[in-house]
C-alpha positions in Angstrom: 95.4 79.1 104.5 93.3 80.1 107.3 93.1 83.1 105.3 91.4 81.2 102.4 88.6 80.1 104.3 87.4 83.9 106.1 84.5 84.9 105.1 82.3 82.1 103.3 80.1 81.4 107.2 79.2 85.3 105.8 78.8 84.6 102.6 76.4 81.6 102.9 74.6 83.4 106.4 74.4 86.5 104.3 72.7 84.5 101.1 70.6 82.2 103.3 69.1 85.9 105.1 69.6 88.4 102.2 70.7 91.4 104.0 73.5 91.5 106.3 71.6 92.6 109.6 69.4 88.6 109.5 72.9 87.3 108.8 74.7 88.8 111.9 71.7 88.1 114.0 71.5 84.0 112.2 75.5 84.3 113.4 75.8 85.9 116.1 77.8 89.2 115.1 78.0 92.5 114.8 76.2 93.0 111.8 79.5 95.8 110.7 81.4 92.1 111.0 79.7 90.3 107.9 80.3 93.2 106.3 84.2 93.3 106.2 83.9 89.7 106.3 82.0 89.4 102.7 84.2 93.1 101.5 87.0 90.8 102.3 86.5 88.0 100.8 85.4 90.1 97.4 88.5 91.4 97.5 90.1 88.1 97.7 88.3 86.8 94.7 88.5 90.1 92.9 84.7 90.0 91.9 81.7 91.3 93.3 79.8 88.2 95.6 76.3 90.3 96.2 74.3 93.3 94.4 73.3 95.3 96.9 69.8 97.8 97.2 68.0 100.2 99.5 66.0 97.2 100.1 67.8 94.0 99.4 71.1 91.9 99.6 71.0 89.5 96.4 74.1 86.9 94.9 75.8 87.7 91.6 76.1 84.6 89.3 80.1 84.6 90.8 77.8 85.0 94.2 75.7 82.3 93.6 78.8 79.8 92.2 80.4 80.6 95.8 77.8 80.2 98.1 76.9 76.7 96.7 80.4 75.0 97.7 80.4 77.1 100.5 77.9 75.7 102.0 78.8 72.4 101.6 82.4 72.4 102.4 80.9 73.6 105.7 78.4 71.1 106.0 80.6 68.6 105.4 83.8 70.0 107.3 81.3 70.4 111.0 79.9 66.7 110.0 83.5 65.6 110.3 83.9 67.3 113.8 80.1 65.9 114.5 81.8 62.5 113.3 84.7 62.6 115.3 83.8 64.6 118.4 80.6 63.4 119.4 78.8 60.0 118.1 77.7 60.2 114.6 74.5 62.2 115.8 72.6 64.1 113.0 73.4 67.4 113.6 72.6 70.8 112.0 69.9 72.3 109.7 68.0 71.1 107.6 66.1 72.9 105.0 63.4 72.0 103.2 60.5 73.1 100.6 56.9 71.8 99.5 53.7 73.1 99.0 51.2 74.4 100.8 48.2 71.8 101.2 50.7 68.8 101.0 53.5 70.0 103.3 50.4 70.7 105.5 48.3 67.8 106.0 51.7 65.7 105.5 54.9 66.7 105.2 54.9 69.2 108.4 53.8 65.6 110.6 56.6 63.4 109.4 59.5 66.5 109.5 57.7 66.9 113.3 58.8 62.8 114.7 61.8 63.8 112.4 62.5 67.1 115.1 62.2 64.4 117.9 63.9 62.3 117.2 67.2 64.4 116.2 66.6 66.6 118.8 70.0 68.5 117.2 68.4 68.6 114.2 66.4 71.9 113.0 64.3 71.8 110.5 62.7 74.8 108.7 59.7 73.9 106.2 59.0 77.0 104.2 55.4 75.9 102.7 54.6 78.1 99.2 53.3 76.7 96.4 55.8 78.7 94.0 58.4 76.9 92.0 61.9 77.0 94.1 65.0 77.7 93.4 66.9 74.9 95.3 70.4 75.9 94.5 69.9 79.3 94.5 68.0 79.8 97.9 70.2 77.3 99.5 67.2 74.7 100.2 68.4 71.2 101.4 65.2 69.5 100.2 62.2 70.1 98.1 59.0 68.5 97.7 57.3 68.3 94.4 55.6 66.0 92.0 55.6 65.6 88.4 58.5 65.8 86.2 61.9 67.6 88.2 62.9 69.5 84.7 66.6 70.9 86.2 69.7 68.9 85.4 71.4 71.3 88.3 69.5 68.4 90.7 68.5 64.6 91.7 65.9 63.7 93.2 64.2 60.2 95.1 61.4 59.0 95.0 59.0 59.1 98.1 55.1 58.7 97.0 52.6 59.3 94.3 48.6 61.1 94.7 46.2 60.6 91.6 43.8 63.8 90.2 40.8 63.5 90.4 38.0 65.6 87.9 35.1 66.3 90.6 32.1 68.2 90.5 28.9 68.6 92.9 25.4 67.1 92.8 24.1 70.3 91.7 26.2 70.7 89.1 25.1 68.1 86.9 21.7 68.5 87.9 22.0 71.3 85.7 24.1 70.5 83.5 24.8 67.3 83.3 27.9 64.3 83.4 30.4 64.8 80.7 30.7 61.1 78.6 34.3 62.2 77.1 37.1 63.7 77.7 35.9 66.3 74.2 32.5 66.7 76.0 34.1 68.9 78.9 33.8 71.7 76.1 30.5 72.1 77.2 31.4 72.2 80.7 32.7 75.1 83.1 35.8 74.1 83.8 37.6 75.9 87.2 40.5 76.3 86.2 43.8 76.5 89.3 47.2 76.3 88.7 47.2 73.9 85.8 47.0 75.0 82.8 46.7 71.2 80.5 44.5 68.7 82.0 46.1 65.1 81.9 44.2 62.3 81.5 44.2 58.5 79.4 42.9 57.4 76.8 43.6 53.2 77.2 47.2 53.5 76.9 47.0 57.0 75.3 48.1 59.8 77.2 45.4 62.7 76.2 45.7 66.7 77.5 43.0 69.0 77.5 43.5 72.5 78.2 40.3 74.0 80.4 38.2 76.9 79.1 36.0 78.3 82.1 34.7 81.7 83.1 36.7 81.3 87.0 39.8 80.2 87.5 41.9 81.2 90.8 45.7 80.1 91.7 44.8 78.7 95.6 43.5 74.9 95.1 41.6 75.0 97.9 39.6 78.1 96.2 39.0 76.1 93.7 37.7 73.1 96.0 35.3 76.4 97.2 33.8 77.2 94.3 33.0 73.4 93.0 31.5 72.4 96.4 29.2 75.9 95.2 28.4 74.7 91.2 30.3 77.1 89.8 32.3 74.2 87.5 34.1 70.8 86.9 37.6 70.6 88.7 40.4 68.8 87.6 42.6 67.9 91.4 44.4 65.7 93.7 43.2 62.9 96.2 44.2 65.3 98.7 41.5 68.2 98.3 39.2 66.3 97.3 38.9 63.0 98.9 36.8 62.9 102.3 34.0 65.7 99.4 34.1 62.8 97.2 33.3 60.2 100.6 31.1 62.1 102.4 28.8 63.2 98.2 29.3 66.4 98.5 31.5 65.6 95.1 31.7 63.8 92.5 33.9 61.2 90.1 33.8 61.6 86.5 35.9 60.1 83.5 37.4 57.9 86.0 38.1 55.0 83.3 40.2 58.1 81.5 42.5 59.3 84.8 45.7 59.8 84.3 48.3 57.2 85.9 49.4 58.6 89.5 52.3 61.2 89.8 55.2 60.5 91.9 56.0 62.6 94.2 59.8 63.4 94.7 62.4 64.9 97.4 64.8 66.7 95.0 68.4 67.8 96.4 71.4 69.0 94.5 72.6 67.3 91.4 76.4 68.1 91.4 77.1 67.6 95.9 76.5 64.5 97.9 73.3 64.5 100.7 74.1 65.4 104.0 73.8 63.2 106.6 71.1 64.4 108.1 69.1 65.3 104.3 69.6 61.5 103.8 68.0 60.8 106.5 64.5 62.2 106.3 64.5 61.3 102.3 64.3 57.6 104.0 61.8 58.5 106.5 59.4 60.3 103.6 60.4 57.2 101.9 58.5 55.0 104.9 55.7 57.0 105.8 54.7 59.3 103.0 53.2 56.5 100.6 50.7 55.3 103.6 49.7 58.4 104.0 49.0 59.4 100.6 47.3 56.3 100.1 45.0 56.2 103.5 44.0 59.6 102.7 43.1 58.6 98.6 41.1 55.3 100.0 39.0 57.9 101.4 37.4 58.6 98.4 36.0 55.4 97.8 35.0 54.6 101.2 31.4 54.7 101.7 30.7 56.8 105.2 28.8 55.1 107.9 25.0 54.7 108.0 25.4 56.4 104.3 22.1 54.2 101.9 23.5 52.7 98.8 23.6 54.6 95.8 23.3 53.8 92.2 26.6 54.0 90.9 25.1 55.7 86.9 23.9 59.0 89.7 26.5 58.6 92.1 29.8 58.4 90.4 29.6 59.7 87.0 30.8 56.7 85.6 30.9 55.9 82.3 
């Protein structure tokens, strides 16, 4: 029976590290030990578990399936031992992925507190705007917005964020303010990762495909271009709240703003959440909504000492 378990730790380590050398470093063993364990495991299951090249090692389809199940078995085993031996404390590694700006400003501080509260848990927070394959890349949690869009995943709502259509006063002086969504055709749009902008008309949802001369995959760069008077952008409040508050940007088409977008903590559907992941989700659901709400309220605050302005000029409301 023991032989059937051999190689599973090495399998998960290679998949997580992306190399035999990295797996050996994670496990504190030699590279040759890892290599022998994987070869023996492949012989036992009679199939290749990894594609190997001089530059990278990645799981085959069979390897992905076994990695998923092996990782959960190992984690449940460790949880069981910890419960029996040790007082029920949370322990182990928690791997989380999140978009860069949301992660830096809002998620990272919450994970700091989580790590302090649970000294036996190590947290790895990977910030990327790439759509990460949680199952294939071995993540416990992903923080995402909008629809989940993957049948392998479940999600728990942990907050919401709003999008705002904005332009710099210098742009509006030259080009005027759009009076409707259709009127955006007459304006320069700054295009980021979202190829479709979303609005509402009463109870109806509307979409608009922006067109413009300048596009960039970085939302921070889009904000800079908007501040420079290059055009109109639509971005989450977390990017533009301070600029709206200070008058560097002007909010446009407010009656047509789409309802807030849900923020989710997502995790693999086929497995129950680990105790440490469940605790992290609970903390995020408790603290993230308030953090996002406080940030969004800055859009509507008047700077200290600022004179009142004519809303028809300052806000761009219809």
